[in-house]
N, C-alpha and C positions, 0 to 999 in steps of 0.2 A: 407467544413469540411476538416481538414488536417489529413492525414493518415501516420503513421510511421510504419516501419517494426520492429516488435519485436519478437525475438526468444526465449524468456525466458518462464519459466514454469508458468502457471496460478495457483494462489493460491485461496483457499476459503477464506472467511472472517475469519473463525476460525484459519486457518493456518497462515494468515497475522498477526492477533492479537497475536498469539503465538510467532511468529517471532519477534515482536516488544515488547513483554512482556507487553502488553496493553490489554484492554477489546475490544470486537467486538463493542461495542457501541462507544468507542473512535475512533476506525478505521473508522466507518461509519460517524462520525462527521468530521473527516479529509477529508473524500471523499466529503461530502457535502460542506466543505470550499474550495475545489479544492487543497488541499495540497497533496493528493495522487490520481493519476489517477486510474480510475476503468473501468472495461468493464462490460456492462450490457447485459447479455444473457437472454432474457425473464425475468423472476423474480429472476434470480440468479445474484449475483455480484461477479466478480473475479477480482484479482489483479495480475499483472505480479511481479514475484519475484523481477526482477531488479527495478522496481518502488519502491517497498517496501524497498529494500536495498538503493536506492538513497535517499529516504526520511530519513532514518535513518543516513545516511552519512551527509546530509545537517543539521541536528539537533544534531550532535555530539558535545560535548564539552568536554574540559579536566576537569577532576574531581581532585581537590585538594587532596592530599595524606597526 
């Protein structure tokens, strides 16, 4: 298992969903697909804020104005 050092803040599922303007169900789906890394602490799931931000940056597109 590979470990990385992360110093970011841990977000709850609700916080991550709000940050991405999506539902918690959609965030959970992205975690299952391996699109967003998550930390499982017992029955709780947490996401590093930097992973959520990186996901958003990878999927950013220019919007026609």
